[in-house]
C-alpha positions, 0 to 999 in steps of 0.5 A: 781828460775827466770830469774832475780836473776842471775843479781840481785845476779850480781848487789848486788855483783857489788855494795857491792864490790863498796862500800868494794872498797870506804871503802878501798880507806878511809881507804888507805888513814889514812896511808897516801898516800903521805910521808912528804918528798914527796915520796910515802906513805904506803897507796899509793897503797891501796887507788890507788887499791881500788880506782881503783876497786870502780871505775870500780865497779860504771861503772859496776853497771852502765851499769848492770842497763843500760843492765837491762833497754834495755832488759826489752824493748826489753821483752816488744817489743817482747810481743807486736809484739807477736813473739815466743821466739827461740827454745833451739838450739841443741848446748844447751847441757852440752859440750857446756855450759862446753866451754869457751869464747875462745873454751877451755873446763874444763878439758883444763882450769884445766890442765892450771891452774896447768900449770900456778902453776907450771909455779910460784913454778918454779919461786919462787925456783928460786926467791933467784938464779937469782933474782927476776925480770929474774923469772919474765920473766920466769913467762910471757913468760913462761904463754904466751908461753908455756901456751897461746900457743902464738907466740915465739916473741908477748910473749917475746915483751909482757912480756919484756915489763910488765918486763921493767913496773914492775922494772919502778914501783916498781924499780924506782918510788914506790923505792922498793928494789927488791930480787936480786940473791946470785950473787948480782945482 
């Protein structure tokens, strides 16, 4: 496997994702983006989502191609100057490769995944009892404060903002009936 294989695979995958986004946007639009009365139609969200995927995929393709050109010209400059390639660092071992960009190990990431799944399961069980919005708030605060270990005030602020945004988008703008509690709240 040569050095360009991951780049090519990424480019092919992103290109396919872009084409799927374009196709899904076209198909979603056939369901009707807006209804006769000007309300949001059944094809609005699929068309919007697919369009965002297509645009982001197209941007990624462009950036991948530009990065490849810059990398090729940098490689040519290195060969022209006859600078030897850098030697592998002592930190290039399996332990460092297992760390993500935040310095978390695979074991920590797995533990976090199961914590998030647990929080989501608890919230799903609570939806009939307390309603969707409070259960959604539990997921947001739980993931932010307990899983990601963020400070409480920023966790509450971000969760509150996301909760208000979800209510405005789904409850007000799209007029989707959100599940309520057994008390009707």
